[in-house]
ZAMARGU-4260 file (C-alpha; in steps of 0.2 Angstrom, whole numbers, plus 5000, padded with zeros to 4 digits):
<rodrens>
0) 5573/5545/5595 | 5578/5563/5591 | 5566/5573/5580 | 5567/5589/5570 | 5560/5604/5579
5) 5549/5617/5571 | 5563/5629/5574 | 5571/5621/5559 | 5556/5623/5548 | 5553/5637/5535
10) 5546/5653/5543 | 5527/5655/5539 | 5526/5672/5531 | 5507/5674/5529 | 5498/5683/5543
15) 5487/5675/5556 | 5496/5659/5556 | 5511/5650/5564 | 5517/5633/5569 | 5510/5624/5585
20) 5522/5609/5591 | 5514/5597/5603 | 5524/5586/5615 | 5527/5570/5607 | 5533/5555/5618
25) 5541/5541/5608 | 5542/5523/5614 | 5552/5512/5602 | 5541/5497/5606 | 5524/5505/5609
30) 5523/5519/5597 | 5521/5538/5599 | 5510/5548/5610 | 5506/5566/5606 | 5498/5577/5619
35) 5487/5593/5617 | 5481/5600/5634 | 5467/5613/5632 | 5473/5629/5641 | 5491/5625/5639
40) 5498/5621/5621 | 5483/5627/5611 | 5481/5645/5608 | 5462/5644/5611 | 5449/5634/5620
45) 5442/5622/5607 | 5424/5620/5604 | 5424/5609/5589 | 5435/5595/5583 | 5433/5587/5566
50) 5444/5575/5555 | 5445/5572/5537 | 5448/5554/5530 | 5446/5544/5513 | 5453/5557/5502
55) 5457/5554/5484 | 5476/5557/5483 | 5476/5564/5466 | 5460/5574/5465 | 5453/5579/5482
60) 5454/5598/5486 | 5448/5604/5503 | 5446/5621/5511 | 5445/5634/5498 | 5438/5647/5510
65) 5442/5659/5524 | 5434/5663/5540 | 5429/5680/5547 | 5432/5676/5565 | 5435/5657/5567
70) 5452/5651/5573 | 5458/5633/5570 | 5473/5622/5571 | 5476/5609/5558 | 5486/5593/5560
75) 5491/5579/5548 | 5489/5563/5559 | 5494/5551/5545 | 5501/5553/5528 | 5505/5570/5521
80) 5497/5584/5511 | 5500/5602/5506 | 5492/5616/5515 | 5491/5632/5504 | 5489/5648/5514
85) 5485/5666/5508 | 5482/5681/5518 | 5477/5692/5504 | 5495/5698/5501 | 5507/5683/5504
90) 5504/5665/5498 | 5513/5650/5505 | 5513/5631/5503 | 5517/5621/5518 | 5520/5602/5518
95) 5511/5594/5532 | 5517/5577/5538 | 5522/5577/5556 | 5508/5571/5568 | 5513/5583/5582
100) 5516/5599/5572 | 5500/5609/5567 | 5498/5625/5558 | 5487/5639/5566 | 5473/5645/5554
105) 5469/5662/5561 | 5454/5672/5555 | 5456/5681/5538 | 5466/5667/5531 | 5462/5659/5514
110) 5467/5640/5515 | 5466/5625/5504 | 5472/5607/5507 | 5478/5597/5492 | 5490/5584/5486
115) 5485/5571/5499 | 5495/5555/5501 | 5486/5538/5502 | 5478/5536/5519 | 5480/5554/5524
120) 5470/5559/5540 | 5468/5578/5545 | 5463/5583/5562 | 5456/5601/5565 | 5452/5610/5582
125) 5442/5625/5580 | 5438/5639/5593 | 5419/5640/5589 | 5404/5630/5583 | 5400/5629/5565
130) 5392/5645/5558 | 5390/5646/5539 | 5389/5665/5540 | 5407/5666/5546 | 5413/5658/5530
135) 5420/5667/5515 | 5419/5655/5500 | 5422/5666/5485 | 5441/5671/5483 | 5437/5688/5475
140) 5425/5692/5489 | 5439/5687/5501 | 5452/5699/5493 | 5438/5713/5494 | 5435/5709/5513
145) 5454/5709/5517 | 5455/5726/5508 | 5441/5733/5518 | 5449/5728/5534 | 5464/5739/5532
</rodrens>
């Protein structure tokens, strides 16, 4: 079965981001296999994996923060959601729905996930362990931090 390539997707205009397309092998009878080999497809060596389930489709909002250093790749394994990105200058919404197409969330990128479909499952690979001091949870503080980095 022929699938649409990310080459046909809208360009991501925010800084510190981009698409990551994983190989996807489809067997008509036995489903699809998506492959992420560390040190090959991923732009970093993951140290943490987490996933998000049981989201309320109409009211859940996740993210609402940026990271000073952490890099991540986010995937939608089931269903769909909207990923809102903001680099302090440009903003962009991306519909996430393909299980083998992730979006790189680089450092210094405000991100929010919302508008979840029923049964939506998100998977995130991160390049480091959880560190609360790396989070910027206040949007005005994020804009100030971005301005100081120039």
